[in-house]
TORKOL-4160 file (C-alpha; in steps of 0.2 Angstrom, whole numbers, padded with zeros to 4 digits, m for minus):
221
<pt num="1" X="0000" Y="0000" Z="0000"/>
<pt num="2" X="0015" Y="0011" Z="0001"/>
<pt num="3" X="0020" Y="0023" Z="0015"/>
<pt num="4" X="0006" Y="0036" Z="0012"/>
<pt num="5" X="m0011" Y="0037" Z="0004"/>
<pt num="6" X="m0020" Y="0054" Z="0006"/>
<pt num="7" X="m0038" Y="0047" Z="0006"/>
<pt num="8" X="m0041" Y="0031" Z="0015"/>
<pt num="9" X="m0057" Y="0024" Z="0024"/>
<pt num="10" X="m0061" Y="0010" Z="0035"/>
<pt num="11" X="m0077" Y="0004" Z="0043"/>
<pt num="12" X="m0080" Y="m0010" Z="0056"/>
<pt num="13" X="m0079" Y="m0014" Z="0074"/>
<pt num="14" X="m0066" Y="m0009" Z="0086"/>
<pt num="15" X="m0056" Y="m0024" Z="0091"/>
<pt num="16" X="m0043" Y="m0015" Z="0102"/>
<pt num="17" X="m0041" Y="0001" Z="0111"/>
<pt num="18" X="m0023" Y="0006" Z="0115"/>
<pt num="19" X="m0027" Y="0023" Z="0123"/>
<pt num="20" X="m0037" Y="0039" Z="0120"/>
<pt num="21" X="m0038" Y="0041" Z="0101"/>
<pt num="22" X="m0027" Y="0026" Z="0097"/>
<pt num="23" X="m0037" Y="0010" Z="0092"/>
<pt num="24" X="m0040" Y="m0003" Z="0080"/>
<pt num="25" X="m0055" Y="m0006" Z="0068"/>
<pt num="26" X="m0054" Y="m0024" Z="0062"/>
<pt num="27" X="m0035" Y="m0025" Z="0058"/>
<pt num="28" X="m0032" Y="m0007" Z="0054"/>
<pt num="29" X="m0023" Y="0004" Z="0067"/>
<pt num="30" X="m0032" Y="0021" Z="0068"/>
<pt num="31" X="m0025" Y="0037" Z="0077"/>
<pt num="32" X="m0034" Y="0053" Z="0080"/>
<pt num="33" X="m0026" Y="0071" Z="0082"/>
<pt num="34" X="m0032" Y="0087" Z="0090"/>
<pt num="35" X="m0041" Y="0092" Z="0073"/>
<pt num="36" X="m0050" Y="0075" Z="0071"/>
<pt num="37" X="m0069" Y="0078" Z="0069"/>
<pt num="38" X="m0080" Y="0066" Z="0079"/>
<pt num="39" X="m0098" Y="0063" Z="0072"/>
<pt num="40" X="m0111" Y="0055" Z="0083"/>
<pt num="41" X="m0100" Y="0052" Z="0098"/>
<pt num="42" X="m0085" Y="0057" Z="0108"/>
<pt num="43" X="m0067" Y="0051" Z="0109"/>
<pt num="44" X="m0071" Y="0043" Z="0126"/>
<pt num="45" X="m0085" Y="0032" Z="0119"/>
<pt num="46" X="m0072" Y="0022" Z="0108"/>
<pt num="47" X="m0073" Y="0005" Z="0116"/>
<pt num="48" X="m0071" Y="m0013" Z="0110"/>
<pt num="49" X="m0086" Y="m0018" Z="0100"/>
<pt num="50" X="m0091" Y="0000" Z="0095"/>
<pt num="51" X="m0095" Y="0001" Z="0076"/>
<pt num="52" X="m0085" Y="0016" Z="0068"/>
<pt num="53" X="m0079" Y="0022" Z="0052"/>
<pt num="54" X="m0064" Y="0032" Z="0050"/>
<pt num="55" X="m0057" Y="0043" Z="0036"/>
<pt num="56" X="m0041" Y="0051" Z="0033"/>
<pt num="57" X="m0023" Y="0049" Z="0028"/>
<pt num="58" X="m0014" Y="0032" Z="0028"/>
<pt num="59" X="0004" Y="0034" Z="0033"/>
<pt num="60" X="0017" Y="0021" Z="0038"/>
<pt num="61" X="0004" Y="0008" Z="0043"/>
<pt num="62" X="m0008" Y="0019" Z="0053"/>
<pt num="63" X="m0024" Y="0028" Z="0047"/>
<pt num="64" X="m0022" Y="0046" Z="0054"/>
<pt num="65" X="m0041" Y="0051" Z="0055"/>
<pt num="66" X="m0048" Y="0067" Z="0049"/>
<pt num="67" X="m0066" Y="0061" Z="0053"/>
<pt num="68" X="m0072" Y="0047" Z="0065"/>
<pt num="69" X="m0091" Y="0042" Z="0064"/>
<pt num="70" X="m0101" Y="0032" Z="0076"/>
<pt num="71" X="m0113" Y="0020" Z="0070"/>
<pt num="72" X="m0128" Y="0012" Z="0079"/>
<pt num="73" X="m0127" Y="m0007" Z="0082"/>
<pt num="74" X="m0135" Y="m0010" Z="0098"/>
<pt num="75" X="m0154" Y="m0013" Z="0101"/>
<pt num="76" X="m0164" Y="m0020" Z="0115"/>
<pt num="77" X="m0182" Y="m0022" Z="0120"/>
<pt num="78" X="m0190" Y="m0026" Z="0137"/>
<pt num="79" X="m0198" Y="m0020" Z="0152"/>
<pt num="80" X="m0190" Y="m0006" Z="0162"/>
<pt num="81" X="m0184" Y="m0012" Z="0179"/>
<pt num="82" X="m0177" Y="0005" Z="0186"/>
<pt num="83" X="m0176" Y="0023" Z="0180"/>
<pt num="84" X="m0163" Y="0033" Z="0190"/>
<pt num="85" X="m0156" Y="0049" Z="0184"/>
<pt num="86" X="m0151" Y="0047" Z="0166"/>
<pt num="87" X="m0150" Y="0028" Z="0167"/>
<pt num="88" X="m0162" Y="0014" Z="0164"/>
<pt num="89" X="m0161" Y="m0004" Z="0167"/>
<pt num="90" X="m0171" Y="m0018" Z="0159"/>
<pt num="91" X="m0179" Y="m0033" Z="0168"/>
<pt num="92" X="m0171" Y="m0049" Z="0163"/>
<pt num="93" X="m0155" Y="m0041" Z="0157"/>
<pt num="94" X="m0145" Y="m0039" Z="0173"/>
<pt num="95" X="m0130" Y="m0028" Z="0173"/>
<pt num="96" X="m0135" Y="m0019" Z="0157"/>
<pt num="97" X="m0137" Y="0000" Z="0158"/>
<pt num="98" X="m0146" Y="0011" Z="0146"/>
<pt num="99" X="m0140" Y="0029" Z="0147"/>
<pt num="100" X="m0149" Y="0044" Z="0139"/>
<pt num="101" X="m0143" Y="0061" Z="0136"/>
<pt num="102" X="m0149" Y="0077" Z="0127"/>
<pt num="103" X="m0147" Y="0070" Z="0110"/>
<pt num="104" X="m0158" Y="0054" Z="0114"/>
<pt num="105" X="m0175" Y="0055" Z="0104"/>
<pt num="106" X="m0190" Y="0049" Z="0114"/>
<pt num="107" X="m0205" Y="0042" Z="0103"/>
<pt num="108" X="m0222" Y="0042" Z="0112"/>
<pt num="109" X="m0215" Y="0048" Z="0128"/>
<pt num="110" X="m0200" Y="0056" Z="0137"/>
<pt num="111" X="m0188" Y="0050" Z="0151"/>
<pt num="112" X="m0199" Y="0059" Z="0164"/>
<pt num="113" X="m0215" Y="0049" Z="0160"/>
<pt num="114" X="m0206" Y="0032" Z="0159"/>
<pt num="115" X="m0208" Y="0021" Z="0174"/>
<pt num="116" X="m0204" Y="0003" Z="0180"/>
<pt num="117" X="m0215" Y="m0010" Z="0170"/>
<pt num="118" X="m0216" Y="0000" Z="0154"/>
<pt num="119" X="m0211" Y="m0010" Z="0139"/>
<pt num="120" X="m0198" Y="0000" Z="0128"/>
<pt num="121" X="m0188" Y="m0003" Z="0112"/>
<pt num="122" X="m0171" Y="0006" Z="0112"/>
<pt num="123" X="m0158" Y="0009" Z="0098"/>
<pt num="124" X="m0141" Y="0016" Z="0101"/>
<pt num="125" X="m0122" Y="0012" Z="0102"/>
<pt num="126" X="m0110" Y="0004" Z="0115"/>
<pt num="127" X="m0102" Y="0017" Z="0127"/>
<pt num="128" X="m0095" Y="0004" Z="0138"/>
<pt num="129" X="m0093" Y="m0015" Z="0141"/>
<pt num="130" X="m0111" Y="m0017" Z="0148"/>
<pt num="131" X="m0119" Y="0000" Z="0144"/>
<pt num="132" X="m0126" Y="0008" Z="0129"/>
<pt num="133" X="m0130" Y="0026" Z="0124"/>
<pt num="134" X="m0148" Y="0027" Z="0118"/>
<pt num="135" X="m0151" Y="0037" Z="0102"/>
<pt num="136" X="m0170" Y="0032" Z="0102"/>
<pt num="137" X="m0181" Y="0026" Z="0115"/>
<pt num="138" X="m0198" Y="0020" Z="0110"/>
<pt num="139" X="m0213" Y="0016" Z="0122"/>
<pt num="140" X="m0222" Y="0000" Z="0116"/>
<pt num="141" X="m0237" Y="m0010" Z="0121"/>
<pt num="142" X="m0235" Y="m0022" Z="0135"/>
<pt num="143" X="m0226" Y="m0038" Z="0130"/>
<pt num="144" X="m0216" Y="m0052" Z="0137"/>
<pt num="145" X="m0203" Y="m0051" Z="0123"/>
<pt num="146" X="m0185" Y="m0047" Z="0127"/>
<pt num="147" X="m0173" Y="m0044" Z="0113"/>
<pt num="148" X="m0154" Y="m0040" Z="0114"/>
<pt num="149" X="m0144" Y="m0035" Z="0099"/>
<pt num="150" X="m0125" Y="m0030" Z="0099"/>
<pt num="151" X="m0108" Y="m0035" Z="0094"/>
<pt num="152" X="m0102" Y="m0052" Z="0102"/>
<pt num="153" X="m0089" Y="m0048" Z="0115"/>
<pt num="154" X="m0085" Y="m0066" Z="0119"/>
<pt num="155" X="m0090" Y="m0083" Z="0112"/>
<pt num="156" X="m0087" Y="m0099" Z="0122"/>
<pt num="157" X="m0096" Y="m0116" Z="0118"/>
<pt num="158" X="m0114" Y="m0111" Z="0118"/>
<pt num="159" X="m0113" Y="m0095" Z="0127"/>
<pt num="160" X="m0112" Y="m0078" Z="0119"/>
<pt num="161" X="m0108" Y="m0062" Z="0128"/>
<pt num="162" X="m0116" Y="m0046" Z="0122"/>
<pt num="163" X="m0116" Y="m0030" Z="0132"/>
<pt num="164" X="m0107" Y="m0040" Z="0146"/>
<pt num="165" X="m0122" Y="m0052" Z="0148"/>
<pt num="166" X="m0118" Y="m0070" Z="0145"/>
<pt num="167" X="m0132" Y="m0078" Z="0134"/>
<pt num="168" X="m0133" Y="m0097" Z="0136"/>
<pt num="169" X="m0140" Y="m0103" Z="0119"/>
<pt num="170" X="m0142" Y="m0121" Z="0125"/>
<pt num="171" X="m0161" Y="m0120" Z="0126"/>
<pt num="172" X="m0163" Y="m0113" Z="0108"/>
<pt num="173" X="m0169" Y="m0126" Z="0096"/>
<pt num="174" X="m0158" Y="m0130" Z="0081"/>
<pt num="175" X="m0171" Y="m0123" Z="0069"/>
<pt num="176" X="m0171" Y="m0106" Z="0078"/>
<pt num="177" X="m0153" Y="m0101" Z="0073"/>
<pt num="178" X="m0154" Y="m0089" Z="0058"/>
<pt num="179" X="m0142" Y="m0082" Z="0046"/>
<pt num="180" X="m0141" Y="m0065" Z="0038"/>
<pt num="181" X="m0156" Y="m0068" Z="0027"/>
<pt num="182" X="m0167" Y="m0074" Z="0041"/>
<pt num="183" X="m0166" Y="m0092" Z="0035"/>
<pt num="184" X="m0163" Y="m0106" Z="0047"/>
<pt num="185" X="m0144" Y="m0111" Z="0047"/>
<pt num="186" X="m0143" Y="m0122" Z="0062"/>
<pt num="187" X="m0133" Y="m0121" Z="0078"/>
<pt num="188" X="m0116" Y="m0128" Z="0070"/>
<pt num="189" X="m0116" Y="m0116" Z="0055"/>
<pt num="190" X="m0121" Y="m0101" Z="0067"/>
<pt num="191" X="m0107" Y="m0104" Z="0079"/>
<pt num="192" X="m0095" Y="m0106" Z="0064"/>
<pt num="193" X="m0100" Y="m0089" Z="0058"/>
<pt num="194" X="m0099" Y="m0080" Z="0075"/>
<pt num="195" X="m0083" Y="m0071" Z="0080"/>
<pt num="196" X="m0079" Y="m0057" Z="0092"/>
<pt num="197" X="m0087" Y="m0042" Z="0084"/>
<pt num="198" X="m0101" Y="m0051" Z="0075"/>
<pt num="199" X="m0117" Y="m0043" Z="0077"/>
<pt num="200" X="m0130" Y="m0055" Z="0084"/>
<pt num="201" X="m0148" Y="m0053" Z="0090"/>
<pt num="202" X="m0156" Y="m0064" Z="0103"/>
<pt num="203" X="m0174" Y="m0065" Z="0107"/>
<pt num="204" X="m0182" Y="m0072" Z="0122"/>
<pt num="205" X="m0197" Y="m0072" Z="0133"/>
<pt num="206" X="m0198" Y="m0064" Z="0151"/>
<pt num="207" X="m0204" Y="m0076" Z="0164"/>
<pt num="208" X="m0214" Y="m0071" Z="0180"/>
<pt num="209" X="m0198" Y="m0074" Z="0190"/>
<pt num="210" X="m0189" Y="m0060" Z="0180"/>
<pt num="211" X="m0178" Y="m0072" Z="0170"/>
<pt num="212" X="m0177" Y="m0074" Z="0152"/>
<pt num="213" X="m0179" Y="m0090" Z="0141"/>
<pt num="214" X="m0169" Y="m0087" Z="0125"/>
<pt num="215" X="m0177" Y="m0095" Z="0110"/>
<pt num="216" X="m0170" Y="m0087" Z="0095"/>
<pt num="217" X="m0153" Y="m0081" Z="0089"/>
<pt num="218" X="m0150" Y="m0072" Z="0072"/>
<pt num="219" X="m0134" Y="m0065" Z="0063"/>
<pt num="220" X="m0136" Y="m0047" Z="0059"/>
<pt num="221" X="m0127" Y="m0037" Z="0046"/>
């Protein structure tokens, strides 16, 4: 690729963070400067698993970023367990925190009128190992559905870790593992395709005791 390319772009998931503004997207080392423009996020939100694109100058094996853009890759749905300050937790997703800020869009409501038991759908991006920054919060009709979508942080045997939560897929039937085009591909092919950084959506049902029975897993683009 030579020592220098004036216009170079990479898009994908952060696989390593060496320090503030020094990180790896896929296999590409990216470094920011004082003049780098951040779109849709801030430098301290660059964490492993975040989906970013970076554009700038390629020099000596490093992309020196002129622009860094944050992409949405995390979604969840479920019943609110707690609302405290700018943070929301979801019943059945222990340890996962949803953070809202001044840029969060609320559909059919606002943070002030959300309360425990409300069923919501949230879209946003990672801003920590077990937390997401919500870009959209949508109030939904009451439902037992619990969904969690995000980049896989670890995969071990039949367990996927997403947003710091270990999802045991042992109870999901073979026919409910789906590929990118929503077709059933089976457990073996599914796990052959999953790597750290692969976006996966798991769907389940909330039981009366507050736990979730996971019954479907999908590869997401």
